[in-house]
N, C-alpha and C positions, 0 to 999 in steps of 0.2 A: 540254771537259768532256763526259762521256758523258750522253746523254739517257735518263733513266729515267722521266721524266714528260713531259707535254705542255709545250712551252716556255713560259716566262713571257711575258706581254705586254711589248711594248717599253716603255721607261721614259718617264715623264712628268716626271721630276725632274732631268733633265740641264740643262746650261747652255743658255741661249737661243740661243747661237751655233750649236749643233749642229742645232737645228730649222730655223734660217735656212739653214744649209748644205744640209739635206735638201730643203727647199722650192725653193731656188734650183737645185739640181742636177736635180730632177725637171722644172722648167720648161725649163732649158737642154737637157735630153735630149728634150724634146717628148713627155713621157709623158702623152699625151692619150687620151681614149676612142676616138677614130677610129684612132689609131696602134695601140692594143692590139687592137682589133677586126680591123684589117687584118692584123696579124701572126698572130693566132690563127685567122684565116679564118672569123670569125663575124659576122653582121649586128648582133648585140646581145651585149654582154659577159655578159648573163645566161645565154646559151647555154653559155658556158664554165663558169660557176659551177654550172649545173644539169646538167652532164655531157653537153652536146650538141656539144662541139667535136670537132675531128679526133682520131682515136685516136692518130695518130702525128704529132708535130711535130719539126721539125729541132732539132738541139742546137747548131748553129753560132752563135757569138757574134761578130758583126762590126759591131755598132752599139750605141749606148746603149740604144735600144729593145729590141733582142734581149737585152741583158744584164739589163735590168730585168724583162722578161717571164719570162725563163728562171729568174731567182732568186726573184722575188716572186709570180709567178702559177703557173708550172709547178712551183715549189718545188724546183728541182734544186740540188745542191751544185756550186758554181762556184769555180774557182781564184781566190784573192784577187788575184793579179797581173793576171788577165784582167779582173776587175771594175774594178780601178784603172785599167787602160789605157782602158777605155771610159767610165767614170764619174768618174774622178779620185780621187786619193788622199784629198783632203779629204772628198768625199762618202762614200766607203767608211769613212773614219775616223769620220764622224758616225753612220753606220749602226751601227758597232760600239759607239760610246759610248752610244747610246740603246738598245742591245740589239735593234735591228732585224735585224742580221746577227750570226751566231754562228759560232764555229769548228766545223767539221764533225767528228763522231766517226768518219765513214766515210773521210775523207781529210784528213790533217793540215794541208795547205796550202790547203784549200778552205773556203769560207764557205757557210752556209745561212741562209735567212730564218726568223726566229721567227714571222712572220706573213705573211698575204697583204696586199699593198699595191697599190691600184688607183685609177685616176682617179676623182675625185669633185668636182663643183661647181667645175671649173676648176683643181683641185689634186689631192690624193690623200688617202685615209684607209686605215686598216688594220683588219683583223679576223683571226680565226684562219686558219691555213693551209688551202688547199684540199686538199692531199695530205699524208699523214703524212711525218714527217721521214725522209730516206733511212736505211734500215736498220731502221726501226721500222714497216714496212708491215703486219706481221702483228699488231701490238699494238693492242688496243682503245683507241679514243680516248675521253677523257672528254667531258663536255658542251662544246660549242664556241660561240664567239662568232660569230653568224650574219653573213654578208656583207651589205652594204647595196646590192647591185646585182642581186639576183634579180628576177624579174618582179613578185613580190608586193611586194618592197621598192620597186621602181620605181613601182608603182601608189600605194603609201603616200606616197612622197615627192612624186610628181607632183601629188597632190590635196591636199597639205598647205596649209592656209590661209596666206597670206603678208601679211596685213594687219598694219601696224605695231602692236605692243602693248607694254605695259610689261614683263610677266613671262611667260615661256614655260617650260613643263615638258614634257619627253618622258619618259614612263614606259614600262617594258619596252623601254628604249632601246637595248639591245645596244651597238654601238660608237658610238652617239650621232649618227647622220646627221641626223635631223630637228632636234635641238637645235643642231647646227652650222650648218645652213641658216638656222634661225630667228635665230641670233645676228646675221645680217646685217640684220634688220629689227625686232628687239625690243630693249628696254632691257637685260634680263638673261635668260640662257638656261641651263637646267639639264637635264642628262641623268641619268636614274636607272634602275637595273636591279637585279634581285634578285641577280645573280651578280657578285661582286667582279671576276672576270676581265673582264666586260663593262665595268664602270666603269673599270677600268684602261686598256682599249683606248680608251674614249671620252676619257679624260684625255690619253692620248698624241695622239689625233687633234686635240684642241683645241690642243695645243702645236704640232703640225705645221702646222696651218692658221693659227696665230698669232691665235687668237680670244681677245680679252681679256675679253669679257663672258660667258664660258662657264665652267661648272663641272660636274663629274661626281661623282655620289654612288652608293653602293650601298645598296639597301634594297628591301623588298617593298612593292608598291603605292605609297603616298605616304609611306612611312617616310623620315624624314630631311628632309622638306620642311617649310617654314614659310609660313604666311600663305596668301593667295589668289593664284590665277594667272589671267591673262587668256586664255591659250590653253594647253590641255593636249592633247598628242598621244600616241597609243599605237598600236603595231603588235603587239598581244599574241599569244601562242600561241593558236591557235583550232581546232586539230584535236582531235576526240574521242579520248580515250586512256583505256582501261580499266585499264591497268597503268602501270608506270614507263616513262618515255620522256625524251628530251632536253628540257631546260627550254624551249628556243626553239620546241619543236614542240607539246607536249601542253597542252591546255586543259581537262583534266578529262573527266568522263563524256560530256558533249555539246559540249565545246570552249568553253563560255562561262564557265568558272570565273574566269578572270582579268578578262575584261571586266565580269562581274557585280560583282566586288569593286571595280573602278575606278569604276563608275557609282554604286554604293551610297554612296561617299564624296564624290561631286560637290558636294552641298550645303555641305560643309565646305572644299572646295578651289577651286571655280570662282567667279570674281568676277562680279558682276552685268553682264550684257551679254557675258560671256565665252563661249568655245566649247570644247567637248570634241570631239576629232576622233580617229577610229580607223578602221582598215581591218581587217575581221575577217569571219568566216563565222558568220552568225547564224541560228538556227532559227525556224521558225514552224509552226503546226499548226492544226487545226480550231478550237481553243479560243482561240488568241492569235496575232496578227500579230507581226512583228519589232518594230514600234513599241510595241505593247502590252506585249511582253516587256521592252523597254527601260524603259518607265515603271514596270513592276513592280519591276525591279532598282534603280531610283533610290529607290523607296520613297515615303513619305508626302509628300515635297517635290516629287514629280513634276509636280504642276500648275503649278509655278513654272519649268518648262522647256519648250522647244520641241524636238521630235525630227524630224530629217531623215535619211532613209535613201536611199542611192543604190546599188541593187544593180547588179552587173556580170554575174554568172552565177548560175544556179540549179541545184542538184543534188538529185536525189531521194535518199531514204534508201539505196536500193540502190546508186546511183552512188557515194555517199560511202563506204559500207561497203566497196565494191570497191576504191576508191582507197586506203583505209587498209590493206586486206589486202595490196595490192601493195607499199605502202611498207614494211610490216612483214614482207614475204616470207611471208605466210600464205596459206592456201588457203580453200576453201569454209567450213570451220568458223569461221574468223575473220570472214568476211563475214556469216555467220548470227548470230554472237555480237553484232556491232555493230548489225546491223539490228534484232534483238530489243531490244537495250538502248535504242536511239534511239527506236524506236516505243513502247517502254514508258514513255518520258518524255513522250509525247504529240506528238512532232515528226512532221511530214509531209515537210518539205523544208528545205534549207539554202541561204541566199542569201549570196553573197560580194559585199562592196561596202564603201562608205564610210559611216560614221555620223557625223553632226554633231549635237551636243546644245547648245542655247543656253540660258543662264540669263536669266530675265526681268530687266528693269530696272523696278522698281515693279510696279503692278498691270497684268497682261496676261492675255489669254485664251491657254491653251496651244494649240499648233498641231502637228499631225502631217503630214508631207509625205513622199511617196515619188516619186522620179524615177529612171528607169533610165539608167545611164551610157551615153553614146554615144561613138564614136571621137573626137569633137572635144571631149568634156567635159573640162574642166580645173579647177583649183582656183578659177579666177575664176568659172566658171559655178556651182559649188557655193556660193561666197560670194554671188553674185547671187541665188540661190534663197533663201538665208537673209535677205538684205537686203530682198528684195521681200516676203517673208512678214511682216517687221516693218512695212514700209510699209503693207501691207494692213490692219494693225491700227489705223492712225491714224484719228481720228474724222472728218477732212475728206477721206478718200480717195475716197468716193463722188462728191463734187462734183468732185474733181480728175480722176477717170476720165471723167466726163461732159464736162469741158472739154477734155480731151486729145484728140488726133487719132491713134488707133491705126492701125497699118499691119500688114498681113499679112506674116509672115516669108517670105523667099525660099525657105526649105527646106520650107515647108508643102505638103502634098498632101491633096487631098480624094478619098477612095475611095468610090465609089457602087456598091452592089449592086442589080442589076435582076432582077426575076422576071416571067415571063409571067403575064398576067391577061387577062380579057375586054377590058380597055381598051388592051392592047398590052404594052409592056415598061417599066412604071414603076419608078422607084427605090424600094426598100423599106428600104434601110439606108445610112447615111452614116458614114464614119469619118474623123476628123481625124488626120493622121499627120505627124510631123516627126522629123528626125534631129539637130536642134540647138535649144536647148542640151543637150537630153536626147533619148533615144529614146522618144518618146511616141506612143501610138496609143489613141484613145478614140472610142467611138461617140457621135455627136451627133444631135440632132433635126434634121429637115429644114429648119426655118426658120433654124437657125444657119448653114447653108450660104449663105443669102442675106446674112446679116450678114457672114460672112467675105469673101464676094466683094466687098462694098462698102467694106470697111476698107482703103482705099488711101492713107490719110494726109491726104486732103482734107476729111474730115468729122470733126467732133467726136463724142464718144460720144452726146451729146444729139441731134445731127443724124442719126446713124445710127438711133437709136431712133425719131425722128420719121418718117424715110423708111420704116422697116419698118411703122410704124403706117399711114402714108398708103397704102402698097401692100397693106394688109390681110394682111401676113405675120405680124404679132403682134397681140394683142388691144389695142384702143385704151386700155384701162385698165391696161396693163402698167406696173408700178412702175418709176420711173427708178432708184430705189435698188437694186432687184433686178437691173435691167439692168446697172447699174454693177458689181455683184457678179459677174455673168457675164463682163463684160469683164476683171475682175481674174483670174478663173479661166483665161480664154483666154491672158492675158499670162503668168501664172505657168506655164502648160503649154508656153510657147514657141511658140504658134500665132500670137500677135500680139506686136508690139513697141510699146513706149511710151516717151515722153520722161520719164515720171515716174521710172522706174528702168531705164535703158538696159542692154541686154545688153553684155557686154564687146566683142564684135565690132561692135556698133552704135555704141559709143562711140569706136571707132578712127577 
């Protein structure tokens, strides 16, 4: 058939045997992340999807991997007989039955892919083609279903909380990658997206992966969902957009339109003790931090939530405006337009990172926490940060910290700044620095360096306090409760480790 429109997503309503044939054929062909990256000559599959692969790739098909990459990633029309020779007639037949392969309008005996199919979580999932259909290169493409293997998507999926829960919901789900991963550790998993095409792709992916506790729905925000969810995940569009743009890209005037809408409805959608998780770019200015903005977006119920923000990068208004102009192929007028608009909203900078919002269980004091992501930060470290913040709220925590024997983390560094004086070259400034679990750097008082040096795991918190008093490092009337609070701060920052809430690597 001739293609006058973007091809329809592959079908999710075919017989189960077809999806089993597809999954088995991909496994037997060795369609893995490593195999695709080696064939494409990229260290990360994201390089291919983001346009950083080789400009010229060979067209020879002499192996199952070459056949799969040529048709499903490079998007080339391939003779049906050649695909059958490498992948088997049954596999190609299943591709045609599910609409994953279609007859090419450019070559009568050739087949083309209706979607990009790429390795994912030990199997494969599909989203819209990377390249236009052969013969339609000059036609404008409608909104596309975004791939789940760009660097931004990798960050989102890599930091996705994986604690077993009852009900999981992915909003702004695209082709449903987070919900498909969550189906492995939750009771029921739902993917939701505004675009019906996205919901259709997610439904196909659920069938391809053989996930029984998964469903896909189409709707804006939480439309079509019922009841409370224990974990809600979102990778919303977050780029500022002053005009019309792709659904997967634009987030309104300052990029926060979607995340604001999601947070505003959390009191009606998130269960007590539940987590809302998102990766997005969020603004802050002289009048409000990211955390304060998040609380304002939640609204009157904000005191019943904890807010955790884990920034990865920071962009000035000018840097962000320049990036938008390059993306939109605009010049200096576009840069100026966005700069003026963003500054007019009171923003000073934008922080890209992970946001976690926890709903309280009963009466709790609200907590705001910020930790910068480090190369070793993973979802387990983020979950630990949330868990320890909850532990620190317990009424008996001060006594537990005094009875525990904290130990300095091996990644800890103490940086001292010395300045000349009549007495010589005394230290005038101390900084505590660590690269795990987060990238932390904070100025500390001189006496704290004595505390950190003595925290070797052989003394309890109470004994550390007593030794500091004996050596006249701290005042003899120092409150044990205040000292315990300081220990909690040092543990939460990753400078000390404790048996009360061990870090993931400490527990291994």
